[in-house]
C-alpha positions, 0 to 999 in steps of 0.5 A: 749183729751190727744192725741189732747193735745200731737199734740198741744204741738208738733205743738207749740214746732215745730213752736217756734223752726222754728221761732227761726231758722228763727230769727237766720238765719235772724240775721246772714244775717244782720250781713253778710251784714254789711261791715266794712268801715274805711279809714284814712289819715296820718299824719293829719298835715304837717309842712314845712319850705320853701324858696320863689320860691322853689319846694318841693316834699312830700307825705301823706298816705291813709290807707283803714282798711275796707272791702270796696274798695274806689275811692277817690279824692284829692284837696286843699282849704284855711285854717283859723279859725273862733273863739278862739275855733279854729273852722276850716274855709275852705271857707274864704281866708285871705292873709296868707291862700294861701298855697293851691294854691301852691299844685299840684298832679299827678292825682286827682282820686285814688283807694284803695282796702281793707286793702291797703295803698296808698302813695299820692305824691304832689308837692309844687311850692312856689310862688316867691313873697311869703312873709316871715312868715306863709302860710296855706292851707288844702288837702282834701281826699274825697271818691266818693259816693257809694250806699249801697245795703241795704239802697240805701243811698249814703255815702261820707267821707272827710278827711283833712290834714292841711298845716302849711308852713313857708316861710324863711326870716325876720319875726316877731314871738311873742305871750303871754298867754292872760289869765288863767281862772279857776272857783273857784266853780262848782256844777257838774263835770268837773273841767275846766281851759281855757288858752287863747294864743295870737299870735301877730306875722307873723308865727305860733308857738306851745304852751305847756300846762299842767293841774294838779288836786290835793287834799288838801294833794297834791296827784295828781288826774289827769294831762294832757299835750298837744301842741297846734299850734296858727296861726298868728293874732289869739287867741286860747282858750285851754280848759282842764277838768277833770270829775272824781271829787267826788260829794263834795270836794275841789281841787287845780287846777294847769294850766300852759303854755309855749309860745316862752320860756316864762312860765306862771302858775296859781293855783286855789282852786276849790270847788265842791258841789251841789247847793242844799247843798249850799242852805241848808248851806246858809239857816242854816247860815241865821237862825244862824245869826237871832238867834244871833241877837235875843239873843243879843236883849234879852240880851240888854233888860235884861241888861237895864230893870229898877228896881222896 
């Protein structure tokens, strides 16, 4: 009986080790099949100042950080925005979304080996009849479908370079801070502030914003500065937030924006507290008010009680 038990123990042990080795080899095989893929475009935007009828030559860069070679195509399209959140619109064609028509490339299809950097030249032939002011477009870089051996799924990636072109000449540049909205109460993080910037001119401009959160002693808990471009005849909502607040507290939120040299700012105290706590405080306040009224009524009854 002991001999059989020994064989059984050895068999179970050997089987466990074999399964462990198979699992390790399988895991290593899966990891070996996972190839890193990464391709980027630089810069993400181009700001060009040109003359009507001019020919401008420039370039952008494609960097293949990954372990896979890519074939990719370059092409252009219109660029505008759909809403105040500045959701990109690459299909609509307003009058000033025509800069993409001025762009041409040496060739449409390119190739990047792993770890390779490719410089893509392009030529901008500005229309002779281009009006002074802002003109916009987008350059797309799109990897060609490649079927993954492990999944059989074709993958495609598209990158975008936004073109901001200003044609020289008499034009109007104007804009303002339309509003700064900072809610005075929030039950959960984050603290938020929305700065709405309106562009009423003919060309884009950069608006600088600053957001700072301080405690009641004036200690800065968080601050953020950024720059946002605003297209002509649009309003852009710049949302800024901070999510590291305590679960209950009072903060001072400072929001400011500089638009075309004009400075606008707003300071707002914000209460952070869960809704259930406010409900309890409101209930206690109501009970306290009822108690005060009851005592006053009892006092009035006692004061005017007739003597016998």
